[in-house]
C-alpha positions in Angstrom: -4.5 27.9 -8.2 -7.7 26.5 -6.6 -8.5 22.8 -6.5 -8.4 20.4 -9.4 -11.2 17.8 -9.5 -10.8 14.7 -11.7 -14.4 13.5 -12.3 -14.8 9.9 -13.4 -17.8 8.0 -14.4 -17.9 4.5 -12.9 -17.0 1.4 -15.0 -19.3 -0.4 -17.4 -22.3 -2.0 -15.7 -24.5 -5.0 -16.6 -27.1 -2.7 -18.0 -24.6 -0.6 -20.1 -24.8 -2.6 -23.3 -28.6 -2.2 -23.5 -28.4 1.5 -22.6 -30.8 0.8 -19.8 -31.3 3.6 -17.3 -29.6 2.6 -14.0 -30.2 5.7 -12.0 -30.4 5.0 -8.3 -30.8 1.2 -8.9 -27.9 -1.0 -7.8 -26.3 -2.6 -10.8 -23.0 -4.4 -10.7 -20.0 -3.9 -12.9 -19.3 -6.3 -15.8 -15.9 -8.0 -16.2 -15.0 -5.1 -18.6 -16.1 -2.6 -16.0 -13.8 -4.2 -13.4 -11.0 -4.0 -15.9 -11.7 -0.4 -16.6 -11.5 0.3 -12.8 -8.1 -1.5 -12.7 -6.9 0.5 -15.8 -8.0 3.7 -14.2 -5.9 2.8 -11.1 -2.9 2.0 -13.2 -3.2 5.2 -15.1 -3.5 7.3 -12.0 -0.5 5.6 -10.3 1.8 6.0 -13.3 0.7 9.4 -14.7 1.8 12.6 -13.1 -1.6 13.3 -11.5 -0.5 13.5 -7.8 -4.0 12.7 -6.4 -4.3 13.9 -2.8 -7.8 12.7 -2.0 -10.6 10.4 -3.3 -14.4 11.0 -3.0 -17.1 8.8 -4.4 -20.8 8.2 -4.7 -22.5 5.9 -2.2 -23.6 3.5 -5.0 -22.0 0.1 -5.5 -20.8 0.7 -9.0 -18.9 3.8 -7.9 -17.5 2.0 -4.9 -16.2 -0.9 -7.1 -14.7 1.6 -9.6 -13.0 3.6 -6.8 -11.6 0.7 -4.9 -8.6 -0.2 -7.1 -7.6 3.5 -7.3 -7.8 3.9 -3.6 -5.6 0.8 -3.1 -3.1 2.0 -5.7 -2.9 5.5 -4.3 -3.1 4.6 -0.7 -6.2 6.8 -0.1 -9.4 6.2 1.9 -12.4 7.0 -0.2 -14.8 9.5 1.3 -18.5 8.7 0.5 -20.6 11.7 -0.4 -24.4 10.9 -0.6 -25.0 13.9 -2.9 -22.8 12.3 -5.6 -25.5 9.6 -6.2 -26.9 9.3 -9.7 -30.1 11.0 -10.8 -33.3 9.0 -10.2 -35.1 8.5 -13.6 -38.6 7.8 -12.4 -40.6 5.6 -14.7 -37.4 5.1 -16.9 -35.5 3.5 -14.1 -34.4 0.1 -15.2 -35.7 0.6 -18.7 -34.6 1.5 -22.2 -36.2 4.3 -24.2 -38.0 1.8 -26.5 -39.9 0.5 -23.5 -41.5 3.9 -22.8 -44.4 5.8 -24.3 -43.2 7.6 -27.4 -44.6 10.9 -26.3 -42.8 10.7 -23.0 -39.6 10.0 -24.8 -40.1 12.9 -27.3 -40.7 15.3 -24.4 -37.6 14.2 -22.7 -35.5 14.5 -25.8 -36.8 17.9 -26.5 -36.1 19.2 -23.0 -34.9 16.8 -20.3 -35.7 19.4 -17.6 -39.2 20.5 -18.6 -39.9 17.0 -20.1 -38.4 14.9 -17.4 -39.6 11.4 -17.0 -42.6 11.1 -14.6 -41.4 10.5 -11.1 -37.8 11.5 -11.9 -35.6 13.7 -9.8 -35.6 17.1 -11.4 -32.4 17.5 -13.4 -31.8 21.1 -12.3 -32.2 20.0 -8.7 -29.6 17.2 -9.2 -27.3 19.8 -10.9 -27.5 22.0 -7.8 -26.8 19.2 -5.3 -23.9 18.0 -7.5 -22.4 21.5 -7.8 -22.8 22.1 -4.0 -21.1 18.8 -3.3 -18.1 19.5 -5.7 -17.7 23.0 -4.4 -17.7 21.6 -0.9 -15.0 19.1 -1.8 -12.9 21.8 -3.5 -13.1 24.0 -0.5 -12.1 21.2 1.9 -9.2 20.0 -0.3 -8.1 23.5 -1.3 -5.2 23.4 -3.7 -5.2 19.6 -4.0 -5.9 17.3 -6.9 -8.9 15.1 -6.1 -10.4 12.1 -7.7 -14.2 12.0 -7.7 -16.0 8.8 -8.9 -19.7 9.4 -9.7 -22.2 8.9 -12.5 -22.9 9.9 -16.1 -26.0 12.1 -15.8 -25.0 13.6 -12.4 -21.6 14.7 -13.7 -23.1 16.2 -16.9 -25.8 18.2 -15.3 -23.4 19.3 -12.6 -20.9 20.5 -15.2 -23.7 22.6 -16.8 -24.5 24.2 -13.4 -20.8 24.9 -12.6 -20.0 26.3 -16.1 -23.1 28.4 -16.5 -24.6 26.3 -19.2 -28.4 25.8 -19.2 -29.0 22.4 -17.6 -31.6 21.5 -20.3 -28.7 21.4 -22.8 -26.7 18.7 -20.9 -27.5 16.0 -23.4 -26.3 18.0 -26.4 -23.4 19.9 -24.8 -22.0 16.8 -23.1 -23.5 13.9 -25.1 -21.4 11.2 -23.6 -19.0 10.4 -20.7 -17.1 7.2 -21.3 -16.7 4.7 -18.5 -13.6 5.4 -16.3 -12.6 8.4 -18.4 -11.4 11.6 -16.7 -13.0 15.0 -17.0 -11.0 17.6 -15.1 -12.2 20.9 -13.7 -10.6 23.6 -11.8 -12.6 25.1 -8.9 -11.7 28.3 -7.1 -14.6 29.8 -5.1 -17.5 30.3 -7.5 -15.3 30.1 -10.6 -15.0 26.8 -12.5 -12.9 26.0 -15.5 -13.0 22.9 -17.7 -9.5 21.6 -18.1 -9.9 18.2 -19.8 -12.9 16.3 -21.0 -13.5 12.6 -21.4 -9.8 11.6 -21.3 -9.4 7.8 -21.8 -7.4 5.9 -19.2 -7.1 2.6 -21.0 
């Protein structure tokens, strides 16, 4: 049967409404983001999910999102540094309208070849994310595991695991909602997409 991983993007942050790139910056949850975290916990404790372990990114917004679920499920979160968000270079802390139009055009055309100057390469982030999730799946073999991480990291990692070119992550997976569940099955090198962007509120 392999391991089922329930991948969750953190709750809404203070930069969410402006669509500002948070990346590796530390940005707190909004009141709505904290409600989303509580709603996620309520969903997981009442639905037949049978979560056996909880892993999260080291960033504060992931910690704040995971905490209510950890409390509700009686689990101790395991922090995995490789689950951190992608660093966006010169776009960190900015919206696209604040950047040079040619830089934005290159990014939109191909977010790998046209990555923002100074950014972590998306394909490199995809490999670290995939390695982290495969490691979790192997350790928790046969379990159902909650993984709280980040929008871009999850999307590029899904591409890597499912054999989709990473440069297509923005079109194949255009959006992950805050605190929604995307479920994959992992068995060795094989990955299946079981659910995508399931709302929990």
